[in-house]
C-alpha positions in Angstrom: -18.9 -4.0 -18.9 -15.5 -2.4 -17.9 -13.7 -2.9 -14.7 -12.3 0.2 -12.8 -10.4 1.2 -10.0 -11.3 3.6 -7.5 -9.5 5.4 -4.4 -11.5 6.6 -1.5 -10.5 10.1 -0.5 -11.3 10.3 2.7 -9.5 7.0 3.6 -6.3 7.9 1.7 -6.1 11.1 3.7 -6.3 9.3 7.0 -3.1 7.3 5.4 -1.7 10.5 4.0 -2.1 12.4 7.1 -0.8 9.6 9.1 2.5 9.7 7.2 3.0 13.7 7.3 2.8 13.4 11.4 5.2 10.5 11.1 7.4 12.4 8.9 7.8 15.1 11.2 7.5 13.3 15.0 8.1 9.6 15.0 7.6 8.0 18.4 5.7 5.4 20.2 3.1 8.3 21.3 2.2 9.3 18.0 2.2 6.4 16.5 -0.5 5.3 19.3 -2.5 8.2 19.0 -2.7 7.8 15.2 -3.9 4.3 15.3 -6.7 5.2 17.9 -7.4 8.4 15.7 -8.3 6.5 12.5 -10.6 4.0 12.4 -9.4 2.6 8.7 -5.8 1.9 10.3 -5.1 -1.5 12.2 -1.4 -1.3 13.1 1.4 1.2 12.6 5.1 0.2 12.9 7.9 2.7 12.1 11.6 1.4 11.8 14.9 3.4 11.7 16.6 1.9 8.8 20.1 3.6 9.4 19.6 2.6 13.4 17.9 -0.5 12.4 15.8 0.1 15.5 12.0 0.3 15.8 10.9 3.6 16.7 7.5 2.9 17.5 5.0 0.6 16.9 1.2 0.0 18.0 -2.0 -1.7 17.4 -2.8 -5.4 16.2 -1.8 -6.9 12.9 -4.6 -8.5 11.0 -3.5 -11.1 8.4 -6.5 -10.8 6.2 -5.7 -7.0 6.1 -4.1 -5.0 3.3 -0.3 -4.2 4.1 1.4 -0.8 2.9 4.9 0.1 3.5 6.1 3.4 2.9 9.8 5.6 3.1 10.1 8.7 4.7 13.0 11.0 5.2 15.1 10.2 2.1 14.6 6.5 2.6 15.9 6.7 6.4 12.7 6.1 8.0 10.4 2.9 6.7 6.6 3.0 8.0 4.8 -0.5 8.1 0.7 0.2 7.6 -2.0 -2.4 8.1 -5.3 -1.3 6.7 -8.5 -2.8 7.5 -9.6 -2.4 4.2 -7.6 -0.8 1.0 -8.5 3.1 -0.1 -8.5 1.7 -3.6 -10.8 -0.6 -4.9 -12.4 -1.9 -8.1 -15.8 -1.9 -9.6 -17.8 -3.5 -12.7 -19.6 -0.5 -14.3 -22.3 -1.8 -16.7 -23.9 1.8 -17.3 -22.8 5.3 -17.0 -25.2 6.1 -14.5 -23.8 3.4 -12.3 -20.9 5.2 -11.4 -22.4 7.7 -9.8 -23.6 4.9 -7.1 -19.8 4.1 -6.3 -19.1 4.1 -2.6 -16.4 2.9 -0.4 -16.8 -0.5 1.1 -15.2 0.4 4.2 -16.8 4.2 5.2 -19.4 4.1 2.8 -18.7 7.3 1.6 -19.6 8.4 -2.1 -16.3 10.6 -2.3 -14.3 8.5 -4.4 -12.1 9.1 -7.6 -11.1 6.7 -10.9 -7.7 6.0 -10.7 -5.2 4.6 -13.1 -5.4 0.9 -13.2 -2.8 -1.5 -12.5 -4.8 -3.7 -14.7 -3.5 -1.4 -17.8 0.1 -1.8 -17.2 -0.1 -5.6 -18.7 -2.2 -6.8 -21.5 -1.6 -10.2 -20.4 -2.1 -10.7 -16.9 -0.3 -13.7 -16.7 3.3 -11.9 -17.5 5.4 -10.9 -14.8 5.4 -7.5 -13.4 8.9 -6.0 -14.1 11.2 -5.8 -11.0 11.4 -2.2 -9.1 13.6 0.4 -9.7 15.8 0.7 -6.9 17.9 3.5 -8.2 16.0 6.4 -6.2 16.8 4.8 -2.8 19.7 5.9 -0.7 22.8 3.6 -1.0 22.6 2.3 2.8 18.9 1.0 1.8 20.0 -0.1 -1.8 22.4 -2.1 -0.3 20.5 -4.1 2.0 17.5 -4.5 0.0 17.2 -8.2 -2.3 15.4 -9.1 -4.9 15.0 -12.6 -5.8 14.8 -14.3 -9.1 11.8 -16.7 -8.4 10.3 -18.1 -11.4 6.2 -18.9 -11.2 6.0 -22.7 -12.2 3.8 -21.5 -15.1 7.0 -19.5 -16.6 9.5 -22.2 -16.1 10.7 -23.8 -19.2 9.3 -27.4 -19.3 11.2 -30.3 -19.6 10.4 -33.0 -21.9 11.3 -36.9 -21.2 
């Protein structure tokens, strides 16, 4: 009984369309219209990284919802999105015919596609994921980004007394 990951095409398209509009014109009015237009988006915040200024923000953030962050305009603009449900979800498939019954838990559409699972990157889920590559970010953003050296308790060396 394998576990597969799926993406809802409709919910993902809402996010992609929002990013395309924000990439062309980022202001408070545009952000407000997008949050009202797409029901799977709770909150959108747009930040100009170079000016360190909030360009536009609308909606109510939900602590139990999914947060996604995107860089636009070659890393000069950062978009924070708070989604009611993530467009990516996992399903246990017992038999091949069960895959035809898979539907999005948020919008209940059957327009879903199987995606490469993030579980496939590690054979042992207790291992730490590799640190992200920041080389493709502009120098002004890269210099402001800090990645900590936190080591989880399970991975720390044991002290024998």
